[in-house]
N, C-alpha and C positions, 0 to 999 in steps of 0.2 A: 528233635535232637540238637539242631543247630542253635536254637534259642537257649536251650538248657546248657549247652557247652559254653556259650558266651557268658551266661550268667555265672557259671562256675569260675571262669577267669576273673570276672568282676569281683567275686568273693575273695579270690587269691590276691588280687591287687590290693584289696582291703578298703573298707569304708572308714577312713580315718576320722571322720566326724563322730563315729560311734566307737572309736578305739578306746580300749580300757587304759586307764592311767596307772603308771607304776610309781608308787610313793618312794621317795628317796630319803633315807635316814639323814637327819641333820646332826652334824658333829660340832661340839663346842671346841673349836680349835684353840681358844684362849687358854685352855687348861693343859694343852700339850706343849712340852718344851722341845726345843731343837728341831723344829719342823723344817723339812727341805721339800722343794718342789721340782719335779723333773721338767726341764725346759724343752726337752725333745723326747720323742718316743725312745724307750730304753729297754734293752734286752734283759730278761730275767731267765736265767738258765740258758739253754741252747736254742729254745724254740719260741718262747712267749715274749711278746712285746708289751710292756706297760705303756699306756698312752700318755701323751704330753699332759701335764697338769696333775699327775699323780703326786700325792703328798706322802712322805715317808719320814720316819723318826726312829732313833735307837730306843730300845726298851730297857736296857740295862747299862750299868756303869762300865762294863767291859766292852760294850759295843759289839756284842756277839750275836745280836738279833735286831732286825728292823721290822716294822710293820707298815702296811700301806693303806692309804685311803685313796680310792680311785676318784677321778673327777665325775661330776654328775652325768648320768646316761650310761655308765659302765658298771659292771659287776664281775666278781670272780666266778669261775667254774672251779669248785673245790671237789676233791675226791679222797675218800677214805678207803685205801686199798684193803685193809683188814675186813671191812664190812661190805665193800662194794658200793657204798653210798656215794652218789654224785649229787651235788646241789649247787644252786645259784645263790650267792651271798654277797652282800655289800661289805661285810666285815669278815675278819678272820684270816686275811691274807698276809703273809710275812715271809721273811727269808732269814735263816739262822745258820750259824757255823758252829760245829762241834769238834772238840779236841779228842783224839783217841787216847791220850794219856793225861798227864798232869798239865795244868795251865789252861789258858783260854785262847780262843781265836777271835779275830775281829773281822766284822763284815766291812768290805770296802766297796766303793762305787766309783765308776767314772763313765763318761758319756760314750766311750768307745767299746768297753768290754762289759758294761753293765755291772751286775753284782757278783762278788766273789769273796774269798776268804784269805786273810793274812794270818801268819803264825802267831803273832803277838807273844804271849808267854808259853804257848803250847810246846811241849816236849815231843809230841808225836806228830800225827798228821791231822790236817783240818778238813772237815767234810761239810760242804754246804748243801742245804736243801730248801726247796720252795715251800717252806712251812715254818710256823713258829715252833719253838722248842717243845712246848707242852700241847701241841695240837696234833691230832691224827689226820688232819686234812691237808693235803698238798695242793698248791695252785697248779691247775692243769689248763688254765685258759683265762682270757678276759673277753667277755661278751658285751654286746651292745643292746642295752635294755629298751631303747626306743623302737626296736624292730621285733616287738614281742608278738606280732601276728605275721603269718606267712605272707610274703610279698614277692611279686616278680621283679620289682625294681630294686636295684642294688642300693643298700642304705648308705647314709652319709659316712658311717664308720663300719668297718668289718671286724669280726672277731679275730682273736689271735689264740690259737689252741695248740697244745702239744700233741704229739702223736697219740698219747693216751687220751687226751682231751677230746680228740676227734671221734674216738670210739665211745667214750662214756657220756658224751654230750646227749646222745639219744636215750640215755637211761634217766635223764632228769624228768621229773614229773611234769613240769610246765611245758617242756618240749614235746613229750609224748602226747599230752592232752591237746596241744595246739595242732599237731599233725593229725591226730584222730578227729578233731573237730572239723578240719578242712576236708579230709577224706570222707567222713560221714555225710557231709553235705554233697560232695561231688558224686558219690555213688548211692545216694539215697534211693534213686529210682532206676539205676543202671547196674548191669552185671559187672562185678569187679573182674579185672583181667586175670588170666591164668598165671601171669608172671608173678602175681602176689603169692601164689601157693607153690610155685616151682622154683628150683634153684637157678634156672637159666635166666639170662638177662633179656632174651629175645621176647618180643611181643608183636601183636598184630598192628602194624603201622597204619592200616586203613581205619582202624577203630580207635587207636590210642596214640598219644604222643608223650614224650618225656620232656618236661620243661624245667628250666633252671629257676629256683626260688631261693629266698633268704629268710632265715629265722634267727633272731638274736645276732645277726651279722655273720652267720654261718651259711656257706653256700651248700645247697643240696638240690636234688631233683625229685619231682613228683611225677607219677604216671597218671594222666588224665585223658578223658575222651577227646578225640580229634574233632576238629571243625574247620571247614575250608575258609571261613571268614575270620579266623583268629588273627592273622597278620594284619588285616584291614582295621580291625577294631582295637587291637593291642599290638602296635608296631614294635614295642620294646621287648616283647616276649622272646625268650631265647629257647627255641626248640632244639633238642639234642638228638644225636644220631642213635642208632640202635645196634649194638649196645653203645652207650656213651663212652668216651675216652677221657683219660686224665693225663695231664702233662705236668712235669715239674717246671716251675717258673722262677726258681731262685738259684739257678746255676747248677743244679743237680741234673745229671743226665738221665737217670732212671729211678724206678722204685715207686712211682706214683700209680695207683690203680683204683679202679672203680669198685666200690664195696656197697653192700646193702645191709640194712637193718630191718627186721620184721617184727611187728607187734600189732595187736588188735586186729589181726587179719590183713594188715596192709604192709607195704614196704616203702622205704625211703632210700634214695641213692646218694652216695657221697664219695669223695676222693680222700685217700690217705696214702702215706708211704714216703713222702718227703716233706721238707719244711713248708713249701708253698705249692700246693697242687691246684691246677685250674681245670675245671670241667668243660668239655666241648660237646 
């Protein structure tokens, strides 16, 4: 049991020499006019931060829409509310402003407030959205592609997700498959905990522990077999209490709570409820 549990942690840490490569689409920037580059991380909407180095440009003469190209190593988490589809994409992210009556609105940007809308010639009200005008997919997050295998070590960059993004992240095919791959190995010859089939967050702490992990820069926890030598062999592992707690770390006093998502007979644990939740 001890050797198997330690091997499980080794798999979660990841053998990066065997890590799959993520191909990044190359854009011919010479064909794009009026490109701008964000010199600092910048707010998009109320919750999502675009990373430094993001390129953006206006797409029409009225300047009512911009589109983004993220720096290497990042991708968008896009969501189609009508169909429920969530996907990871290098392209398709934008911000647009729509006028309720005659005229047009203009997208504006500054380093303090991020992106918003100006009236321009609009006779009504301007509404901004984290999507291009003709797209059904809204931006609900920016993820870190180099962390595409579950790891107990915090990656160089973390994801920035909206509250919706934190929920639909676990609907993405690549995310679900990676969690399943890890759990399939962990419980190949071990009985899965009752906590996977029950609503309660409690589990037998003599047999199992909850550990903090990261995937695509998103913080989450997995429930794995316990081993008394884990701390010795993996000093950076963060074991969580039962049940784990979540705290707001962005100046908000409450609202952050531990949640679960279940699929393939397994469960994953995460925090949601305020802009920046930290799992303990």
